C-alpha positions, 0 to 999 in steps of 0.5 A: 149163140142165139142166132144159131137157129136162123143160121142153121136153117139158112145153111141147111139149104146151102148144104145140098147145092151142087156145082162143077167149079173148075179144078185148079191146074196143078195136080199130084205126082203120076207115081201116086201110091195108095197107102194102107193106113194113115201114116203112123196111125196104127197107134199114137206116136211114142212120147214120154215126158212133159207135154206142156211144151210150146207149139211155137213162140213166134209172133202170129203170122203177118197175114193177120192184121193187128187190131185193138179190141173195142173192149180192152182189159181193165188191168194188165200183167205187163205185156202178158196175155189176159185170159178170156174164158176163165172163172174170173172174167166177170171181174174184168167186165163193165162194173166188175161186180158179178161173181167169180166161182172158184168152187166151192166158194163164189166171190164178187166186188160188193158195191152195196151200201155199207157192204163195200168189199169182197163178198163171199158166198157158199151155197148147199144142195138144199138151196138149189132152185128147180124150175120152172115147175119146182116139182117137175121131174125132170126139171128144166133147170136148176140153179143156186141162189147168187148174191148171198153175202155170207161174209164180206171182206171190208175195212172201216176206211171203205166208203161208197166211191173210194174203192177201186179194184185191180186184178193181177197174176191172171192165170188159167186157174188163179187170179189176184184181186186187190181192193184199194181205198180209204187212206191208200190202204188195200186188201189183196185176195188171191183166188185159186180154183178149189181153195178151201179158205178165202184169204185176204191180206190187209195193209194200212186198213182196219179189217172189217168182216161183215155178213149180210146174213148176219152173225148170231154169235162169235166164239174165240177159240184160241190159237193154232198153227206153228207156235200158236201164231194163228188166232181162231174164231168161230162165226155163227150166222143167222142161217145156222151156217158155221164159218171159221175165221183165222187171223195170222201175220200181224195179229190183232183182236177181233170182236163183234161190233154188231150183228153184221160187223166183226171188226179188228182192233186197229190199223193193219200192216200185213194182217192175213184173214182166212175164212171157211165154211166148216161143218161141225166136227171138222176143226182139226183138219182146218186147224192143220191148214190154217195160216197157209194159202194158195197164191197161184195155181199152175198146170203140170203133166207127165206122160209115161208108157210111151204115151199110154198113160199120164198124170196131171197136177194142179200145183198150188204155190203157197204163201204163209205157214200152217202146222201141216205145211199144206193148205186145204183144197177141195176137189171135184168128183171127177178129180177124186175118182182119178186121184193118184195114191199120193193124193188119196193119202191127203184126202179127208172124205168126211169133209165135203162142201157142195159145189154149185152144179158139179156135186160134192167136193172133198177136202184135201190137206195138200199143196197139189192135186194129182190125177192119172188117166189112161190115154185113148191112143188107138183112136185115129182117123177111121171108124172106132167104137168102144165095142169094136175098138181098133186102131186105124191099121187094125181097122183096115186089115180087119174090117170088110165092107160088103160090095154093095156098101162099097158101091153105095159109098163111092156113088154118094161120095162122088155126088157129095164131093161134086157139091159147091165146096167154096159155097159151103165153106166161104161163109160169113161165119167161122163156125159154119165154114169150119163145119163145111171143111170138116164135112168134106174132110170126112168124105176124103177119109172114106175115099182115100182109106176105105174106098182107095179111090185115087181119082175121087180122092185127088179131085176132092182134095184139089177142091178142098185145099183150094177152098181152104187157101182162101182162109190161109190167105185171110181173104174169107168174107170175115177175115181173122185179126190178131187182137193186141189187147187180149191177145188172140185171133178173132173174126173181124165180124164183131169188131165193128159193133155187133159183139154177137156176130158169128156167135161172139167169136170176136169176143172170144166165144166158142173158139174151140168149137169154131177152130176145132173144125178147121184143125181136124179138117187140116189133119185129114188134108195134111195126112192124105196130101202127104200120102200123095207126095204133096207139100201142103203141110209145110205150106200151111202148118203154121196157119193151123198152128196159130189157131191151135195156139189161140185156143190151146196154148200149153205154155206161158213161154208163148207170150202171144196167146193165153195159156189154155184159153178154153179148157179148164183143167180144174172142172175138166171141160171147156167154157165157151163164153168169152167176154160177156157178163153172166150172172151165172158164170161161164157156160158151155152148150155142146160137150161134143164140140168140146171134145171134138176140139181135143180130138182135132188137137190129137190128130193134128199133132199126129199128122205134123209129128208133134208128139207132145201135142198129140199126147196133150190132146189124148190127155184132155180127151181122157179128162173130158170123158171122165168129167162130162159123164158126171156133169153133162151126160147122165147115165143111170146111177149118176149120183153127182147131179140132182136126181130131179135133173138126171132124167134129162140125160144131158145138161143142155147149157151148163153154167158155173152156177146153173144147168139149163136143159135148153139151147140158145137157139130153141127148146126142141128136144132134138136140139138139146140132145143133138147139140151134145152129139155133133159131130159124130166122129171116132171120138164120139163113142169114147165119151158117149159110151154105149150104155149111155147112148142106149139109155138116152135113146130109149128114154128120149130119142126113140120118142121123137126121132120119127117126127124130126124131118131135118138135119137133126134126124141124121145126127140122132140116127148116126148117134144111134150107131154108138150102141146099135150100128145095124139100125143106124146103117140101115137108115143111111143105106136105105133107098128112101134116104133124104138129103134133107136129113143131113146136118150142114157139117155131115155127109152121108158118105161118112155116116155109112162108113161109120155105122157100117164100120163099127 
């Protein structure tokens, strides 16, 4: 995303070009009837049951040329799609030796001489590094040291060049890693998010557990588990950290060969070794879980109360046996705060291990984590805020704009709809093209539902659907192609050599950002067009659904796209980084464009009558609100993130192992704060609560907003409406307003409607 600053400057000018392109000759029926509210949008569609049903199982549309990716996956699960934005992507790229973070542990393929194997690390909050000035408050960034080999699963047969890695069972929350070498033997490690033990099974190898930190002692602690079948060892490291080691399956004796090597007594045939960082006084719970481990993890959900509530479950499919019948899973703070009563009963709050950047994790003796959420059913197409929450139907029946505001909105809307829509949407970037479509769709929302101006709506809709038809026919500057290698829809812009083209879209960066703008715009177009008696939805639904499936396919029954490419059901938000190596793991720069995708998914499901999709969007929104207000948006009283960092109010770029109060396109405070605001929609106030917005305004925004003189100013001032709509409305309705204060994806029409409407 390093090109965003230059591209932003480039497109700010395009945002205000005006044109009078001839409208297409076809039109809408003469008996056009204005509806009172978006059809069926007074609340969500009634839905109960499983929302994880396929959008479609059909092949991608033929309009997308099928291509092979220039960097294919090194391993395949048959012909199944391969995840691109998950915790283990580093293990699929180039040398394959950068870490995967399952939280609380990280693992990587160690290729260090005499430490060949699967390395394991866990870091604590005391090890965090703040900078660039370690004493600054707030610090610009903090990270956890990576590459500390607390333990390493190796084998006597492993030597430098004879070890190979293979991955399999590559799901959204788990992967299986195998290291093969020596005399044809292998060790296999299933990695699942939240796992309390790192577990390996050895076959035809002599087990060797190593520590680069070094062992200062070892104690044999007898046997635990069913029928005493699990042998237990205590490993004390030179950094005073205590690890437990459990051996089951084909058991054997282990001893310290020296201060770096803990070795098994012979060749294994099904020896299962589990290690875990274990604070003193916690052994009884670890002992109950030892012997059982997660092979894979799946996502399940159930919607109840006609769509108003939902539970979702991370289900761990276990292997092995433990005395409790469960394994140990560590849960993140946002999960703990939404546990069902059943999962609360399995929690051991006295056992906590630090995650890298998401606070303390709490141990659970379980085979699943089940959480519950109340869903945001009343948020629709029209202005909404926490302090004036109204469904679309309630908004239109209860909200009255004064005549002066109505006249101004009509005047501004006419001017903005007269801009060159094709010029602002058919760009060489899916990101900026999508922002353009979304901008004009917001204007049409105002003209159709608030102004009720038939002529203006029809004129704008004709232009916008014509502009979008270029993309539906795949004739835009950089068309989309279906990538047969990883299985997804990518821009051709980066397939010819420049992986960073269009922010890395061709390598699966930012798909939820890019396609979310198109999907939300399509929801508006489809809703309005249907009101006008048109047939746009039937003609274009599958093209939009292909974008939905690329980013957010909910079901493995759809074999053409990975399950939930972007959204991480464990951490509670998405990851934007695709097929790019990263020493600090996946990252996300914009919380707001993340939940904008979920909002788009919700509205699109509502528009096409897919109640399961709408419920899924509502559930993801609810989860994001909970997680983002702990890890990305920092209100007073946040105890999850370091107190030396929360004064920044927003994360900036959040990695799996680092948080950097910055952007990829600059360090200006309006960039860093503003990238977590764009775009301002009815969903914004749901996530960005009024207290947070006020605190951020008072401590940061109020000190810079008067000196900002470009499109970021409009973003900052419309965000102000989420706690002080009157001041925001005065800004956008002022006679002194300048068009240069509008971001390329923003209209003054919508800004006035939102600020005045809430």
